[in-house]
N, C-alpha and C positions, 0 to 999 in steps of 0.2 A: 395462514396463507395456503398451507398444504392440507389436502384432505387426509393425509397420513400423519398420525400423531405417534411419536415415540416408536416409529418403525412398525406399527401395528398393521399398516397396509402399504408398505413401502414399495411394492411392485406397481401400485397405481400411479397415475400421473398426477402431478401437483396441480392444485387450483391456484393459478398465479394472480396475485394482486396487480391490477393495472397500474396502481401508484408505484409499486416496486419496480415494475418493468420500465415505466417512464423515468423513474429516478436513475436506473442503471444506464439508460440511453443518454441522459443529460450528463451523468458522471463520466461516461465514456468520451463524450465530446470535449468536456472540460479538461480531462486528463491528457487527451491527445494534443490539444492546443498548448497546454502548459508544458508538456514535454519539449515541444519545439522552442518555446520561449526560454526555458531553463537551459537547454543545450546551448543556445546562442549566448545567453547571459553567462553561463558557467565558463564557456570558452573565452569570452571577452574579458571576464573578471579574473580568471584563473582560480576560481573557487572550487575546491574538491567537494565541499558539502552541497553546492548548487548542482554540480554534475551528478553527484550521488542522488540528489532529489529528482533530477531529470530522469535518470534511469528508473527511479521509483515510479514516476508518473507514467512512463512507458509500460512498466510492468503492471501497474494498476489498470491502465487502459485495456491491456490484454486480459487481465483478470475479469474486468467488467464485461468484456466481450464473451469470455468463456461462461460467465454466469448467465448471460442472456441466452447463450446457446443451449444450456442444460436446464433452463428455468422451468419448463413444462414437463421435464422428464421425471422419472421415478426417483425416490429418495436415494437409491443406491448410486445412480449416476451423478446426482448432485453431491453426494459425499465424495465420490471419486474426483469430481472436479475440484472440490475443496482441498482434497489431498494434493492435487497438482499445484494449486495456488499456494498452499502452505510450503511445499518444497521450493517453489519459486521464490517466496519470501526469504527462505533460508539461503538460497543461492545468491540472491541479491545482497544479503548481509555479508556474505563471504567476499563477494566482488568489491563491495565498498571498503572492507578491511584491507584488501590487496591494493586498491587504488590509493588509500590513505597512506599506507606504508611507502608506496612509490613516491607520493608527493612529499612526504616527510624528508626524504633524502635530498630533494632539491632546496627546500627551505625558503622558497620565494613566496612572499605574502600575496594574497589576492587583492583585488581592487574593491574596497569595502562599500562604496556608494552604490555601484551597480548591483553588488551582492545583496545589499539591504533592500533596495527598491524591488528587486525581483522576488525576494523572500516575502515582502508584504503583499505583492500581487498574488503569489502562490498561496499565501495564508487565506486571503479573501476567497480564492477559488475553492480551497479545500474545506473551509468552514461552511460554505454554501452546500457542498456535497455532503458533508457530515450531517448537517441539519436535515437534508432530504432523507438520509438513510438511517437517522437515529431511531425511528419507530421500528426498524427491522433488525435491531442489534441482537435480540434474544431469539432469533429463529434458528434454523438448522445450521450445520457447519458451513454451508455455502453462503447463507445470509450473514453469518457471523464473520466470515472472512472478508466480505465486502465492507461491513461496518469497521472492522479493525483496520483495513486499508485506509479508509477515510479519516478515522480518528488519528492514526499514526502520522498521516501526512500533515494534519494540522499541527500536531506537536512538533514535528520536524521543522516546519516553516518558522515557528516561533524560535526554535533553537538556531536556525540559520540566521535569522535576524539578529539574535543576540551575539552570534559569532561575528557578524559584520561589525557590530559595535566594538567587540573585543579586538578585531583586527585593526580597526580605526584607532583605538586607544593605545594598543601596544606596538603596532607596526610590524607584527610578526604573523606567521602563518598558523601558530599553534591553536588559537581559538577555532579556526576553520577546521583544522585536523581533529580537534577534540570532538567537535560536533559531528563530524563525519563518522568517528568511531561510535558515538552515541546512536547515530542513525543505523549503523550496522547492528548494534546490540538490540535496538528496538525491532528491527526486521527479523533477527534471529529468534527473539522471544515470541513475537506474534506468529511467525512461521511454525514454531514448535507447538503453540497453543492450537492452531488450526489443524495441524497434522494429527495431533493427539485426539481432538474431537472427531475428525473425519475417520480416523482408523477405528474409533469406538463405534461410530455409526455403521461403518462397513461390517465390523465384526457382529454387531447386533443384527444386521440384515442377514448375514450368513447363518446365524444361529436360529433365526426365525423359521418356523415350519413353512413349507412351500404352500 
């Protein structure tokens, strides 16, 4: 996709694939819509994992918008954008951990049917995005961060659906809380991976001759 390979001409602008740009626009629209759906559903059902996933949808929408903004820029700017996204993923993971700890103190179980139905809808949305972005998973740090967002979201939706079944079966909030913690761990892991690759690309650019 880029005219610059391995930082050899990273000051040049990228040759942007129209397919990748279109996929980002579609992903942005889907994530914005699902953010509103999950916020309403999370508040209605009392599910921490749904609310956590809603915040993730909002963060992903912002990330896709940022990716679109830097898509045709040089490799250094794309790596910097990826660094911001990686740090955002990490901040999101810490937020979810805090929200989970707060919910654990109340101990009120969420409403599992609403929780499960919205999890299935979110899974369908995220699988469609992941399929669109699959071909770009091995690109630069910016493309990799986009792919990781979509992949993680699909995994999270499966987990939220399983948590809904767990809440239904046990009548307790613990399945919801455990999935929320898993969401946080996934976000922290993906954030670290993106930050590490982005920093490596930024360092390689700095070391390259002018």
